[in-house]
VMD Tcl script that draws the C-alpha trace (Angstrom):
set ca {
  {0.00 0.00 0.00}
  {1.13 3.51 -0.75}
  {2.41 5.49 2.24}
  {0.67 8.87 2.35}
  {1.61 9.79 5.91}
  {3.28 13.01 4.70}
  {-0.20 14.27 3.71}
  {-1.74 13.66 7.16}
  {-1.78 17.29 8.25}
  {-4.73 18.44 10.34}
  {-7.15 20.44 8.19}
  {-5.72 19.20 4.89}
  {-8.18 18.35 2.13}
  {-7.33 15.28 0.07}
  {-8.97 14.66 -3.30}
  {-9.29 11.05 -4.41}
  {-10.69 9.20 -7.42}
  {-12.54 6.02 -6.46}
  {-12.98 2.83 -8.46}
  {-15.66 0.63 -6.85}
  {-16.05 -3.10 -7.59}
  {-12.31 -3.42 -8.27}
  {-10.53 -6.77 -8.15}
  {-8.64 -5.79 -4.97}
  {-8.44 -3.01 -2.40}
  {-5.58 -0.58 -3.05}
  {-4.46 3.02 -2.65}
  {-2.16 4.36 -5.36}
  {-0.62 7.73 -6.12}
  {-0.58 8.07 -9.92}
  {0.47 11.23 -11.78}
  {0.02 13.37 -8.68}
  {-3.51 12.07 -8.07}
  {-4.63 9.59 -5.45}
  {-6.67 6.64 -6.68}
  {-8.48 4.31 -4.32}
  {-9.68 0.90 -5.52}
  {-12.28 -0.92 -3.41}
  {-13.97 -4.28 -3.91}
  {-17.28 -3.19 -2.38}
  {-20.31 -2.06 -4.34}
  {-21.40 1.59 -4.26}
  {-24.69 0.95 -2.43}
  {-25.81 2.44 0.85}
  {-22.47 4.11 1.55}
  {-20.56 0.81 1.69}
  {-17.94 1.94 -0.82}
  {-17.50 5.29 0.95}
  {-16.85 3.49 4.25}
  {-14.32 1.19 2.55}
  {-12.55 4.16 0.93}
  {-12.40 5.99 4.26}
  {-10.91 2.94 5.98}
  {-8.25 2.35 3.28}
  {-7.30 6.01 3.00}
  {-7.01 6.35 6.78}
  {-4.69 3.34 6.87}
  {-2.50 4.82 4.10}
  {-2.37 8.17 5.90}
  {-1.66 6.61 9.27}
  {-4.65 8.24 10.97}
  {-7.72 6.67 12.60}
  {-10.69 6.35 10.25}
  {-12.62 8.74 12.50}
  {-9.90 11.29 11.68}
  {-11.16 11.54 8.10}
  {-14.36 13.30 7.09}
  {-15.95 13.02 3.66}
  {-16.79 16.61 2.79}
  {-17.62 16.34 -0.91}
  {-18.61 13.60 -3.34}
  {-20.90 11.25 -1.42}
  {-22.34 9.86 -4.67}
  {-19.47 10.71 -7.01}
  {-16.28 8.85 -7.94}
  {-14.36 12.05 -7.19}
  {-14.30 12.63 -3.44}
  {-12.68 15.09 -1.06}
  {-11.74 14.07 2.50}
  {-10.62 16.40 5.30}
  {-8.03 15.24 7.81}
  {-9.05 16.31 11.27}
}
mol new
graphics top color blue
foreach p $ca { graphics top sphere $p radius 0.5 }
foreach p [lrange $ca 0 end-1] q [lrange $ca 1 end] { graphics top cylinder $p $q radius 0.2 }
display resetview
């Protein structure tokens, strides 16, 4: 998994591109953008919860330390570290 701990600054906003129903869970930094691949389906917030958990692990913060501020139903999401 990609180490993104250098981005874990309180108040920072992190934009990610999500791919649901992927073959495996992964967090990758590609071309300056963060891509999160999750195996869960985008129903009832399941994929958002999986993305939050994976991103928190990559950042080295607790999952409650991330807040989804934009993109609840979009593939492009913005999380705030807090």
